[in-house]
mmCIF file as Biopython writes it, N, C-alpha, C and O atoms, coordinates in Angstrom:
data_model
#
loop_
_atom_site.group_PDB
_atom_site.id
_atom_site.type_symbol
_atom_site.label_atom_id
_atom_site.label_alt_id
_atom_site.label_comp_id
_atom_site.label_asym_id
_atom_site.label_entity_id
_atom_site.label_seq_id
_atom_site.pdbx_PDB_ins_code
_atom_site.Cartn_x
_atom_site.Cartn_y
_atom_site.Cartn_z
_atom_site.occupancy
_atom_site.B_iso_or_equiv
_atom_site.auth_seq_id
_atom_site.auth_asym_id
_atom_site.pdbx_PDB_model_num
ATOM 1   N N  . MET A ? 1  ? 10.347  -10.927 -25.897 1.0 0.0 1  A 1 
ATOM 2   C CA . MET A ? 1  ? 11.604  -9.949  -26.135 1.0 0.0 1  A 1 
ATOM 3   C C  . MET A ? 1  ? 12.373  -10.710 -25.247 1.0 0.0 1  A 1 
ATOM 4   O O  . MET A ? 1  ? 12.098  -11.208 -24.155 1.0 0.0 1  A 1 
ATOM 5   N N  . ARG A ? 2  ? 13.536  -10.703 -26.023 1.0 0.0 2  A 1 
ATOM 6   C CA . ARG A ? 2  ? 14.679  -11.192 -25.136 1.0 0.0 2  A 1 
ATOM 7   C C  . ARG A ? 2  ? 15.445  -10.217 -25.147 1.0 0.0 2  A 1 
ATOM 8   O O  . ARG A ? 2  ? 15.604  -9.488  -26.126 1.0 0.0 2  A 1 
ATOM 9   N N  . THR A ? 3  ? 16.254  -10.035 -23.583 1.0 0.0 3  A 1 
ATOM 10  C CA . THR A ? 3  ? 16.961  -8.705  -23.245 1.0 0.0 3  A 1 
ATOM 11  C C  . THR A ? 3  ? 17.930  -9.303  -22.010 1.0 0.0 3  A 1 
ATOM 12  O O  . THR A ? 3  ? 17.650  -9.782  -20.911 1.0 0.0 3  A 1 
ATOM 13  N N  . ASN A ? 4  ? 19.216  -9.049  -22.712 1.0 0.0 4  A 1 
ATOM 14  C CA . ASN A ? 4  ? 20.431  -9.255  -21.505 1.0 0.0 4  A 1 
ATOM 15  C C  . ASN A ? 4  ? 20.115  -7.935  -20.382 1.0 0.0 4  A 1 
ATOM 16  O O  . ASN A ? 4  ? 19.733  -6.787  -20.607 1.0 0.0 4  A 1 
ATOM 17  N N  . VAL A ? 5  ? 20.381  -8.490  -19.361 1.0 0.0 5  A 1 
ATOM 18  C CA . VAL A ? 5  ? 20.509  -7.339  -18.280 1.0 0.0 5  A 1 
ATOM 19  C C  . VAL A ? 5  ? 21.203  -7.837  -17.181 1.0 0.0 5  A 1 
ATOM 20  O O  . VAL A ? 5  ? 20.827  -8.906  -16.701 1.0 0.0 5  A 1 
ATOM 21  N N  . LEU A ? 6  ? 22.371  -7.109  -16.588 1.0 0.0 6  A 1 
ATOM 22  C CA . LEU A ? 6  ? 22.655  -7.256  -15.499 1.0 0.0 6  A 1 
ATOM 23  C C  . LEU A ? 6  ? 22.219  -6.960  -13.992 1.0 0.0 6  A 1 
ATOM 24  O O  . LEU A ? 6  ? 21.985  -5.819  -13.594 1.0 0.0 6  A 1 
ATOM 25  N N  . LEU A ? 7  ? 22.132  -8.112  -13.189 1.0 0.0 7  A 1 
ATOM 26  C CA . LEU A ? 7  ? 21.147  -7.736  -11.962 1.0 0.0 7  A 1 
ATOM 27  C C  . LEU A ? 7  ? 21.598  -7.719  -10.856 1.0 0.0 7  A 1 
ATOM 28  O O  . LEU A ? 7  ? 22.634  -8.384  -10.851 1.0 0.0 7  A 1 
ATOM 29  N N  . ASP A ? 8  ? 21.332  -7.227  -9.703  1.0 0.0 8  A 1 
ATOM 30  C CA . ASP A ? 8  ? 21.795  -7.258  -8.509  1.0 0.0 8  A 1 
ATOM 31  C C  . ASP A ? 8  ? 21.731  -8.700  -7.966  1.0 0.0 8  A 1 
ATOM 32  O O  . ASP A ? 8  ? 20.504  -8.666  -7.878  1.0 0.0 8  A 1 
ATOM 33  N N  . ASP A ? 9  ? 21.959  -9.631  -7.637  1.0 0.0 9  A 1 
ATOM 34  C CA . ASP A ? 9  ? 21.644  -11.122 -7.672  1.0 0.0 9  A 1 
ATOM 35  C C  . ASP A ? 9  ? 21.337  -10.781 -6.016  1.0 0.0 9  A 1 
ATOM 36  O O  . ASP A ? 9  ? 20.115  -10.656 -5.933  1.0 0.0 9  A 1 
ATOM 37  N N  . LYS A ? 10 ? 21.782  -10.639 -5.055  1.0 0.0 10 A 1 
ATOM 38  C CA . LYS A ? 10 ? 21.271  -10.429 -3.784  1.0 0.0 10 A 1 
ATOM 39  C C  . LYS A ? 10 ? 19.729  -10.170 -4.034  1.0 0.0 10 A 1 
ATOM 40  O O  . LYS A ? 10 ? 18.852  -10.888 -3.554  1.0 0.0 10 A 1 
ATOM 41  N N  . LEU A ? 11 ? 19.486  -9.045  -4.853  1.0 0.0 11 A 1 
ATOM 42  C CA . LEU A ? 11 ? 18.421  -8.365  -4.542  1.0 0.0 11 A 1 
ATOM 43  C C  . LEU A ? 11 ? 17.024  -9.405  -5.313  1.0 0.0 11 A 1 
ATOM 44  O O  . LEU A ? 11 ? 15.920  -9.580  -4.798  1.0 0.0 11 A 1 
ATOM 45  N N  . VAL A ? 12 ? 17.467  -9.924  -6.543  1.0 0.0 12 A 1 
ATOM 46  C CA . VAL A ? 12 ? 16.653  -10.899 -7.119  1.0 0.0 12 A 1 
ATOM 47  C C  . VAL A ? 12 ? 16.844  -11.889 -6.273  1.0 0.0 12 A 1 
ATOM 48  O O  . VAL A ? 12 ? 15.772  -12.494 -6.302  1.0 0.0 12 A 1 
ATOM 49  N N  . ASP A ? 13 ? 17.407  -12.321 -5.684  1.0 0.0 13 A 1 
ATOM 50  C CA . ASP A ? 13 ? 17.260  -13.684 -4.566  1.0 0.0 13 A 1 
ATOM 51  C C  . ASP A ? 13 ? 16.120  -13.113 -3.249  1.0 0.0 13 A 1 
ATOM 52  O O  . ASP A ? 13 ? 15.203  -13.835 -2.857  1.0 0.0 13 A 1 
ATOM 53  N N  . GLU A ? 14 ? 16.330  -11.984 -2.794  1.0 0.0 14 A 1 
ATOM 54  C CA . GLU A ? 14 ? 15.627  -11.762 -1.924  1.0 0.0 14 A 1 
ATOM 55  C C  . GLU A ? 14 ? 13.919  -11.809 -2.391  1.0 0.0 14 A 1 
ATOM 56  O O  . GLU A ? 14 ? 13.007  -12.381 -1.794  1.0 0.0 14 A 1 
ATOM 57  N N  . ALA A ? 15 ? 13.854  -11.030 -3.616  1.0 0.0 15 A 1 
ATOM 58  C CA . ALA A ? 15 ? 12.504  -10.879 -4.301  1.0 0.0 15 A 1 
ATOM 59  C C  . ALA A ? 15 ? 11.861  -12.290 -4.809  1.0 0.0 15 A 1 
ATOM 60  O O  . ALA A ? 15 ? 10.675  -12.509 -5.053  1.0 0.0 15 A 1 
ATOM 61  N N  . LEU A ? 16 ? 13.228  -13.399 -4.922  1.0 0.0 16 A 1 
ATOM 62  C CA . LEU A ? 16 ? 12.319  -14.511 -4.958  1.0 0.0 16 A 1 
ATOM 63  C C  . LEU A ? 16 ? 11.907  -15.427 -3.623  1.0 0.0 16 A 1 
ATOM 64  O O  . LEU A ? 16 ? 10.920  -16.154 -3.730  1.0 0.0 16 A 1 
ATOM 65  N N  . LYS A ? 17 ? 12.568  -15.404 -2.507  1.0 0.0 17 A 1 
ATOM 66  C CA . LYS A ? 17 ? 12.185  -15.223 -1.504  1.0 0.0 17 A 1 
ATOM 67  C C  . LYS A ? 17 ? 10.863  -14.677 -0.834  1.0 0.0 17 A 1 
ATOM 68  O O  . LYS A ? 17 ? 9.983   -15.390 -0.350  1.0 0.0 17 A 1 
ATOM 69  N N  . LEU A ? 18 ? 10.865  -13.312 -0.881  1.0 0.0 18 A 1 
ATOM 70  C CA . LEU A ? 18 ? 9.284   -12.503 -0.791  1.0 0.0 18 A 1 
ATOM 71  C C  . LEU A ? 18 ? 8.247   -13.079 -1.381  1.0 0.0 18 A 1 
ATOM 72  O O  . LEU A ? 18 ? 7.213   -13.164 -0.719  1.0 0.0 18 A 1 
ATOM 73  N N  . THR A ? 19 ? 8.270   -13.583 -2.689  1.0 0.0 19 A 1 
ATOM 74  C CA . THR A ? 19 ? 6.803   -14.125 -3.688  1.0 0.0 19 A 1 
ATOM 75  C C  . THR A ? 19 ? 7.239   -15.468 -3.730  1.0 0.0 19 A 1 
ATOM 76  O O  . THR A ? 19 ? 8.269   -15.972 -3.284  1.0 0.0 19 A 1 
ATOM 77  N N  . ASN A ? 20 ? 5.989   -16.120 -4.530  1.0 0.0 20 A 1 
ATOM 78  C CA . ASN A ? 20 ? 6.008   -17.797 -4.863  1.0 0.0 20 A 1 
ATOM 79  C C  . ASN A ? 20 ? 6.792   -17.575 -6.025  1.0 0.0 20 A 1 
ATOM 80  O O  . ASN A ? 20 ? 7.108   -18.696 -6.423  1.0 0.0 20 A 1 
ATOM 81  N N  . ALA A ? 21 ? 7.274   -16.703 -6.782  1.0 0.0 21 A 1 
ATOM 82  C CA . ALA A ? 21 ? 7.915   -16.872 -8.090  1.0 0.0 21 A 1 
ATOM 83  C C  . ALA A ? 21 ? 8.925   -18.076 -8.082  1.0 0.0 21 A 1 
ATOM 84  O O  . ALA A ? 21 ? 9.793   -18.181 -7.216  1.0 0.0 21 A 1 
ATOM 85  N N  . ARG A ? 22 ? 8.740   -19.056 -9.193  1.0 0.0 22 A 1 
ATOM 86  C CA . ARG A ? 22 ? 9.493   -20.194 -9.089  1.0 0.0 22 A 1 
ATOM 87  C C  . ARG A ? 22 ? 10.864  -19.812 -9.745  1.0 0.0 22 A 1 
ATOM 88  O O  . ARG A ? 22 ? 11.868  -20.376 -9.309  1.0 0.0 22 A 1 
ATOM 89  N N  . THR A ? 23 ? 11.022  -18.636 -11.052 1.0 0.0 23 A 1 
ATOM 90  C CA . THR A ? 23 ? 12.307  -18.341 -11.615 1.0 0.0 23 A 1 
ATOM 91  C C  . THR A ? 23 ? 12.355  -17.196 -11.433 1.0 0.0 23 A 1 
ATOM 92  O O  . THR A ? 23 ? 11.450  -16.530 -10.931 1.0 0.0 23 A 1 
ATOM 93  N N  . LYS A ? 24 ? 13.791  -16.645 -11.945 1.0 0.0 24 A 1 
ATOM 94  C CA . LYS A ? 24 ? 13.919  -15.065 -11.941 1.0 0.0 24 A 1 
ATOM 95  C C  . LYS A ? 24 ? 13.400  -14.305 -13.005 1.0 0.0 24 A 1 
ATOM 96  O O  . LYS A ? 24 ? 13.372  -13.085 -12.843 1.0 0.0 24 A 1 
ATOM 97  N N  . ARG A ? 25 ? 12.844  -14.934 -14.407 1.0 0.0 25 A 1 
ATOM 98  C CA . ARG A ? 25 ? 11.838  -14.681 -15.074 1.0 0.0 25 A 1 
ATOM 99  C C  . ARG A ? 25 ? 10.647  -13.968 -14.564 1.0 0.0 25 A 1 
ATOM 100 O O  . ARG A ? 25 ? 10.244  -12.836 -14.831 1.0 0.0 25 A 1 
ATOM 101 N N  . GLU A ? 26 ? 10.123  -14.962 -13.694 1.0 0.0 26 A 1 
ATOM 102 C CA . GLU A ? 26 ? 8.830   -14.993 -13.336 1.0 0.0 26 A 1 
ATOM 103 C C  . GLU A ? 26 ? 8.811   -13.596 -12.310 1.0 0.0 26 A 1 
ATOM 104 O O  . GLU A ? 26 ? 8.238   -12.533 -12.550 1.0 0.0 26 A 1 
ATOM 105 N N  . VAL A ? 27 ? 9.510   -13.902 -11.262 1.0 0.0 27 A 1 
ATOM 106 C CA . VAL A ? 27 ? 10.006  -12.489 -10.469 1.0 0.0 27 A 1 
ATOM 107 C C  . VAL A ? 27 ? 10.092  -11.330 -11.030 1.0 0.0 27 A 1 
ATOM 108 O O  . VAL A ? 27 ? 9.414   -10.438 -10.519 1.0 0.0 27 A 1 
ATOM 109 N N  . ILE A ? 28 ? 10.938  -10.990 -12.234 1.0 0.0 28 A 1 
ATOM 110 C CA . ILE A ? 28 ? 10.876  -10.063 -13.044 1.0 0.0 28 A 1 
ATOM 111 C C  . ILE A ? 28 ? 10.045  -9.251  -13.469 1.0 0.0 28 A 1 
ATOM 112 O O  . ILE A ? 28 ? 10.044  -8.021  -13.536 1.0 0.0 28 A 1 
ATOM 113 N N  . HIS A ? 29 ? 8.918   -10.473 -13.921 1.0 0.0 29 A 1 
ATOM 114 C CA . HIS A ? 29 ? 7.883   -10.005 -14.967 1.0 0.0 29 A 1 
ATOM 115 C C  . HIS A ? 29 ? 6.837   -9.177  -13.629 1.0 0.0 29 A 1 
ATOM 116 O O  . HIS A ? 29 ? 6.363   -8.046  -13.734 1.0 0.0 29 A 1 
ATOM 117 N N  . MET A ? 30 ? 6.685   -10.051 -12.497 1.0 0.0 30 A 1 
ATOM 118 C CA . MET A ? 30 ? 5.743   -9.593  -11.299 1.0 0.0 30 A 1 
ATOM 119 C C  . MET A ? 30 ? 6.679   -8.287  -11.156 1.0 0.0 30 A 1 
ATOM 120 O O  . MET A ? 30 ? 6.059   -7.271  -11.469 1.0 0.0 30 A 1 
ATOM 121 N N  . ALA A ? 31 ? 8.041   -8.048  -10.756 1.0 0.0 31 A 1 
ATOM 122 C CA . ALA A ? 31 ? 7.850   -6.716  -10.314 1.0 0.0 31 A 1 
ATOM 123 C C  . ALA A ? 31 ? 8.133   -5.459  -11.543 1.0 0.0 31 A 1 
ATOM 124 O O  . ALA A ? 31 ? 8.457   -4.291  -11.332 1.0 0.0 31 A 1 
ATOM 125 N N  . LEU A ? 32 ? 7.902   -6.109  -12.809 1.0 0.0 32 A 1 
ATOM 126 C CA . LEU A ? 32 ? 7.408   -5.199  -14.117 1.0 0.0 32 A 1 
ATOM 127 C C  . LEU A ? 32 ? 6.074   -4.730  -13.791 1.0 0.0 32 A 1 
ATOM 128 O O  . LEU A ? 32 ? 5.871   -3.539  -13.560 1.0 0.0 32 A 1 
ATOM 129 N N  . LYS A ? 33 ? 5.394   -5.376  -13.768 1.0 0.0 33 A 1 
ATOM 130 C CA . LYS A ? 33 ? 3.435   -5.190  -13.452 1.0 0.0 33 A 1 
ATOM 131 C C  . LYS A ? 33 ? 3.549   -4.746  -12.437 1.0 0.0 33 A 1 
ATOM 132 O O  . LYS A ? 33 ? 3.040   -3.627  -12.510 1.0 0.0 33 A 1 
ATOM 133 N N  . GLU A ? 34 ? 3.994   -4.945  -11.257 1.0 0.0 34 A 1 
ATOM 134 C CA . GLU A ? 34 ? 3.757   -4.134  -10.098 1.0 0.0 34 A 1 
ATOM 135 C C  . GLU A ? 34 ? 4.204   -2.443  -10.207 1.0 0.0 34 A 1 
ATOM 136 O O  . GLU A ? 34 ? 3.594   -1.520  -9.668  1.0 0.0 34 A 1 
ATOM 137 N N  . PHE A ? 35 ? 5.448   -2.328  -11.065 1.0 0.0 35 A 1 
ATOM 138 C CA . PHE A ? 35 ? 5.736   -0.722  -11.515 1.0 0.0 35 A 1 
ATOM 139 C C  . PHE A ? 35 ? 4.633   -0.248  -12.103 1.0 0.0 35 A 1 
ATOM 140 O O  . PHE A ? 35 ? 3.933   0.703   -11.755 1.0 0.0 35 A 1 
ATOM 141 N N  . VAL A ? 36 ? 4.519   -0.975  -13.024 1.0 0.0 36 A 1 
ATOM 142 C CA . VAL A ? 36 ? 3.327   -0.076  -14.160 1.0 0.0 36 A 1 
ATOM 143 C C  . VAL A ? 36 ? 2.113   -0.071  -13.554 1.0 0.0 36 A 1 
ATOM 144 O O  . VAL A ? 36 ? 1.329   0.843   -13.808 1.0 0.0 36 A 1 
ATOM 145 N N  . GLU A ? 37 ? 1.822   -0.945  -12.790 1.0 0.0 37 A 1 
ATOM 146 C CA . GLU A ? 37 ? 0.259   -0.491  -11.789 1.0 0.0 37 A 1 
ATOM 147 C C  . GLU A ? 37 ? 0.752   0.603   -10.796 1.0 0.0 37 A 1 
ATOM 148 O O  . GLU A ? 37 ? -0.132  1.402   -10.486 1.0 0.0 37 A 1 
ATOM 149 N N  . ASN A ? 38 ? 1.875   0.796   -10.276 1.0 0.0 38 A 1 
ATOM 150 C CA . ASN A ? 38 ? 2.214   1.511   -9.296  1.0 0.0 38 A 1 
ATOM 151 C C  . ASN A ? 38 ? 2.094   2.848   -9.916  1.0 0.0 38 A 1 
ATOM 152 O O  . ASN A ? 38 ? 1.282   3.697   -9.548  1.0 0.0 38 A 1 
ATOM 153 N N  . ARG A ? 39 ? 3.015   3.001   -10.953 1.0 0.0 39 A 1 
ATOM 154 C CA . ARG A ? 39 ? 2.947   4.454   -11.787 1.0 0.0 39 A 1 
ATOM 155 C C  . ARG A ? 39 ? 1.688   5.217   -12.398 1.0 0.0 39 A 1 
ATOM 156 O O  . ARG A ? 39 ? 1.515   6.409   -12.650 1.0 0.0 39 A 1 
ATOM 157 N N  . LYS A ? 40 ? 0.728   3.896   -12.570 1.0 0.0 40 A 1 
ATOM 158 C CA . LYS A ? 40 ? -0.996  4.077   -12.820 1.0 0.0 40 A 1 
ATOM 159 C C  . LYS A ? 40 ? -1.614  5.106   -11.533 1.0 0.0 40 A 1 
ATOM 160 O O  . LYS A ? 40 ? -2.158  6.196   -11.715 1.0 0.0 40 A 1 
ATOM 161 N N  . ARG A ? 41 ? -1.394  4.508   -10.336 1.0 0.0 41 A 1 
ATOM 162 C CA . ARG A ? 41 ? -1.908  4.923   -9.539  1.0 0.0 41 A 1 
ATOM 163 C C  . ARG A ? 41 ? -1.541  6.347   -9.051  1.0 0.0 41 A 1 
ATOM 164 O O  . ARG A ? 41 ? -2.274  7.167   -8.498  1.0 0.0 41 A 1 
ATOM 165 N N  . LEU A ? 42 ? -0.352  6.438   -9.356  1.0 0.0 42 A 1 
ATOM 166 C CA . LEU A ? 42 ? 0.184   7.825   -9.150  1.0 0.0 42 A 1 
ATOM 167 C C  . LEU A ? 42 ? -0.542  8.808   -9.927  1.0 0.0 42 A 1 
ATOM 168 O O  . LEU A ? 42 ? -1.023  9.895   -9.608  1.0 0.0 42 A 1 
ATOM 169 N N  . ASP A ? 43 ? -0.502  8.011   -11.300 1.0 0.0 43 A 1 
ATOM 170 C CA . ASP A ? 43 ? -1.425  9.478   -12.230 1.0 0.0 43 A 1 
ATOM 171 C C  . ASP A ? 43 ? -2.548  9.571   -11.846 1.0 0.0 43 A 1 
ATOM 172 O O  . ASP A ? 43 ? -3.078  10.639  -12.152 1.0 0.0 43 A 1 
ATOM 173 N N  . LEU A ? 44 ? -3.107  8.933   -11.330 1.0 0.0 44 A 1 
ATOM 174 C CA . LEU A ? 44 ? -4.671  9.018   -10.429 1.0 0.0 44 A 1 
ATOM 175 C C  . LEU A ? 44 ? -4.852  9.951   -9.454  1.0 0.0 44 A 1 
ATOM 176 O O  . LEU A ? 44 ? -5.924  10.459  -9.125  1.0 0.0 44 A 1 
ATOM 177 N N  . ARG A ? 45 ? -3.391  10.232  -8.845  1.0 0.0 45 A 1 
ATOM 178 C CA . ARG A ? 45 ? -3.381  11.475  -7.946  1.0 0.0 45 A 1 
ATOM 179 C C  . ARG A ? 45 ? -3.577  12.674  -8.416  1.0 0.0 45 A 1 
ATOM 180 O O  . ARG A ? 45 ? -4.177  13.563  -7.812  1.0 0.0 45 A 1 
ATOM 181 N N  . ASP A ? 46 ? -2.997  12.781  -9.715  1.0 0.0 46 A 1 
ATOM 182 C CA . ASP A ? 46 ? -3.230  14.141  -10.485 1.0 0.0 46 A 1 
ATOM 183 C C  . ASP A ? 46 ? -4.398  14.554  -10.398 1.0 0.0 46 A 1 
ATOM 184 O O  . ASP A ? 46 ? -4.611  15.749  -10.197 1.0 0.0 46 A 1 
ATOM 185 N N  . LEU A ? 47 ? -5.320  13.730  -10.520 1.0 0.0 47 A 1 
ATOM 186 C CA . LEU A ? 47 ? -6.841  14.188  -10.691 1.0 0.0 47 A 1 
ATOM 187 C C  . LEU A ? 47 ? -7.703  14.684  -9.232  1.0 0.0 47 A 1 
ATOM 188 O O  . LEU A ? 47 ? -8.903  14.948  -9.315  1.0 0.0 47 A 1 
ATOM 189 N N  . SER A ? 48 ? -7.101  14.763  -8.147  1.0 0.0 48 A 1 
ATOM 190 C CA . SER A ? 48 ? -6.840  15.084  -6.770  1.0 0.0 48 A 1 
ATOM 191 C C  . SER A ? 48 ? -7.549  16.603  -7.023  1.0 0.0 48 A 1 
ATOM 192 O O  . SER A ? 48 ? -6.854  17.426  -7.619  1.0 0.0 48 A 1 
ATOM 193 N N  . GLY A ? 49 ? -8.879  16.994  -6.602  1.0 0.0 49 A 1 
ATOM 194 C CA . GLY A ? 49 ? -9.493  18.049  -6.536  1.0 0.0 49 A 1 
ATOM 195 C C  . GLY A ? 49 ? -10.149 18.759  -7.696  1.0 0.0 49 A 1 
ATOM 196 O O  . GLY A ? 49 ? -10.764 19.825  -7.723  1.0 0.0 49 A 1 
ATOM 197 N N  . LYS A ? 50 ? -9.833  17.812  -8.736  1.0 0.0 50 A 1 
ATOM 198 C CA . LYS A ? 50 ? -10.367 18.224  -9.892  1.0 0.0 50 A 1 
ATOM 199 C C  . LYS A ? 50 ? -11.680 17.583  -10.735 1.0 0.0 50 A 1 
ATOM 200 O O  . LYS A ? 50 ? -11.975 17.793  -11.912 1.0 0.0 50 A 1 
ATOM 201 N N  . ILE A ? 51 ? -12.230 16.906  -9.949  1.0 0.0 51 A 1 
ATOM 202 C CA . ILE A ? 51 ? -13.181 16.051  -10.076 1.0 0.0 51 A 1 
ATOM 203 C C  . ILE A ? 51 ? -14.418 16.664  -9.266  1.0 0.0 51 A 1 
ATOM 204 O O  . ILE A ? 51 ? -14.231 16.951  -8.084  1.0 0.0 51 A 1 
ATOM 205 N N  . LYS A ? 52 ? -15.733 16.889  -9.877  1.0 0.0 52 A 1 
ATOM 206 C CA . LYS A ? 52 ? -16.774 17.431  -9.168  1.0 0.0 52 A 1 
ATOM 207 C C  . LYS A ? 52 ? -17.869 16.034  -8.986  1.0 0.0 52 A 1 
ATOM 208 O O  . LYS A ? 52 ? -18.268 15.323  -9.908  1.0 0.0 52 A 1 
ATOM 209 N N  . PHE A ? 53 ? -18.141 15.922  -7.795  1.0 0.0 53 A 1 
ATOM 210 C CA . PHE A ? 53 ? -18.690 14.873  -7.769  1.0 0.0 53 A 1 
ATOM 211 C C  . PHE A ? 53 ? -20.361 15.099  -7.433  1.0 0.0 53 A 1 
ATOM 212 O O  . PHE A ? 53 ? -20.661 16.025  -6.678  1.0 0.0 53 A 1 
ATOM 213 N N  . ALA A ? 54 ? -21.422 14.245  -8.003  1.0 0.0 54 A 1 
ATOM 214 C CA . ALA A ? 54 ? -22.638 14.660  -7.902  1.0 0.0 54 A 1 
ATOM 215 C C  . ALA A ? 54 ? -23.119 15.063  -6.420  1.0 0.0 54 A 1 
ATOM 216 O O  . ALA A ? 54 ? -22.686 14.525  -5.401  1.0 0.0 54 A 1 
ATOM 217 N N  . GLU A ? 55 ? -24.274 16.301  -6.460  1.0 0.0 55 A 1 
ATOM 218 C CA . GLU A ? 55 ? -24.873 16.117  -5.237  1.0 0.0 55 A 1 
ATOM 219 C C  . GLU A ? 55 ? -25.649 15.368  -4.262  1.0 0.0 55 A 1 
ATOM 220 O O  . GLU A ? 55 ? -26.859 15.201  -4.415  1.0 0.0 55 A 1 
ATOM 221 N N  . GLY A ? 56 ? -24.973 14.884  -3.212  1.0 0.0 56 A 1 
ATOM 222 C CA . GLY A ? 56 ? -25.422 13.925  -2.295  1.0 0.0 56 A 1 
ATOM 223 C C  . GLY A ? 56 ? -24.678 12.431  -2.872  1.0 0.0 56 A 1 
ATOM 224 O O  . GLY A ? 56 ? -25.446 11.471  -2.936  1.0 0.0 56 A 1 
ATOM 225 N N  . TYR A ? 57 ? -23.810 12.294  -3.122  1.0 0.0 57 A 1 
ATOM 226 C CA . TYR A ? 57 ? -22.833 11.212  -3.732  1.0 0.0 57 A 1 
ATOM 227 C C  . TYR A ? 57 ? -22.197 11.071  -2.374  1.0 0.0 57 A 1 
ATOM 228 O O  . TYR A ? 57 ? -21.657 11.996  -1.768  1.0 0.0 57 A 1 
ATOM 229 N N  . ASP A ? 58 ? -22.313 9.769   -1.930  1.0 0.0 58 A 1 
ATOM 230 C CA . ASP A ? 58 ? -21.645 9.318   -0.546  1.0 0.0 58 A 1 
ATOM 231 C C  . ASP A ? 58 ? -21.111 7.738   -1.098  1.0 0.0 58 A 1 
ATOM 232 O O  . ASP A ? 58 ? -21.711 6.725   -1.456  1.0 0.0 58 A 1 
ATOM 233 N N  . TYR A ? 59 ? -19.970 8.033   -0.991  1.0 0.0 59 A 1 
ATOM 234 C CA . TYR A ? 59 ? -18.843 6.592   -1.911  1.0 0.0 59 A 1 
ATOM 235 C C  . TYR A ? 59 ? -19.061 5.506   -0.711  1.0 0.0 59 A 1 
ATOM 236 O O  . TYR A ? 59 ? -18.908 4.311   -0.967  1.0 0.0 59 A 1 
ATOM 237 N N  . LYS A ? 60 ? -19.482 6.011   0.830   1.0 0.0 60 A 1 
ATOM 238 C CA . LYS A ? 60 ? -19.101 5.127   1.792   1.0 0.0 60 A 1 
ATOM 239 C C  . LYS A ? 60 ? -20.372 4.386   1.872   1.0 0.0 60 A 1 
ATOM 240 O O  . LYS A ? 60 ? -20.470 3.263   2.368   1.0 0.0 60 A 1 
ATOM 241 N N  . ALA A ? 61 ? -21.373 5.088   1.344   1.0 0.0 61 A 1 
ATOM 242 C CA . ALA A ? 61 ? -22.721 4.456   1.263   1.0 0.0 61 A 1 
ATOM 243 C C  . ALA A ? 61 ? -22.715 3.208   -0.219  1.0 0.0 61 A 1 
ATOM 244 O O  . ALA A ? 61 ? -23.269 2.119   -0.374  1.0 0.0 61 A 1 
ATOM 245 N N  . MET A ? 62 ? -22.100 3.770   -0.810  1.0 0.0 62 A 1 
ATOM 246 C CA . MET A ? 62 ? -21.681 2.793   -2.070  1.0 0.0 62 A 1 
ATOM 247 C C  . MET A ? 62 ? -21.085 1.463   -1.906  1.0 0.0 62 A 1 
ATOM 248 O O  . MET A ? 62 ? -21.454 0.400   -2.405  1.0 0.0 62 A 1 
ATOM 249 N N  . ARG A ? 63 ? -20.071 1.709   -1.099  1.0 0.0 63 A 1 
ATOM 250 C CA . ARG A ? 63 ? -19.042 0.821   -0.457  1.0 0.0 63 A 1 
ATOM 251 C C  . ARG A ? 63 ? -19.774 -0.462  0.440   1.0 0.0 63 A 1 
ATOM 252 O O  . ARG A ? 63 ? -19.566 -1.671  0.336   1.0 0.0 63 A 1 
ATOM 253 N N  . GLU A ? 64 ? -20.405 0.034   1.059   1.0 0.0 64 A 1 
ATOM 254 C CA . GLU A ? 64 ? -21.548 -0.855  2.104   1.0 0.0 64 A 1 
ATOM 255 C C  . GLU A ? 64 ? -22.641 -1.478  0.888   1.0 0.0 64 A 1 
ATOM 256 O O  . GLU A ? 64 ? -22.907 -2.668  1.059   1.0 0.0 64 A 1 
ATOM 257 N N  . GLY A ? 65 ? -23.242 -0.880  -0.203  1.0 0.0 65 A 1 
ATOM 258 C CA . GLY A ? 65 ? -24.238 -1.486  -0.702  1.0 0.0 65 A 1 
ATOM 259 C C  . GLY A ? 65 ? -25.339 -0.995  -0.813  1.0 0.0 65 A 1 
ATOM 260 O O  . GLY A ? 65 ? -26.285 -1.548  -1.374  1.0 0.0 65 A 1 
ATOM 261 N N  . LYS A ? 66 ? -25.364 0.321   -0.191  1.0 0.0 66 A 1 
ATOM 262 C CA . LYS A ? 66 ? -26.764 0.788   0.316   1.0 0.0 66 A 1 
ATOM 263 C C  . LYS A ? 66 ? -27.144 1.656   -1.021  1.0 0.0 66 A 1 
ATOM 264 O O  . LYS A ? 66 ? -28.223 2.246   -1.089  1.0 0.0 66 A 1 
#
């Protein structure tokens, strides 16, 4: 999709310096992807306290592969 957008040049330049992006298009794509992923994580926080785990469930042991 092609879209014309007025962007803050200083902000785009700073984003280019902070990433390995070679083009403005690439850095904007990275920013949008990161934004969407962040919003999805925020939605997961809405589940806090609403999920019941099985008795004896130990997430720390699972992380260690036990």
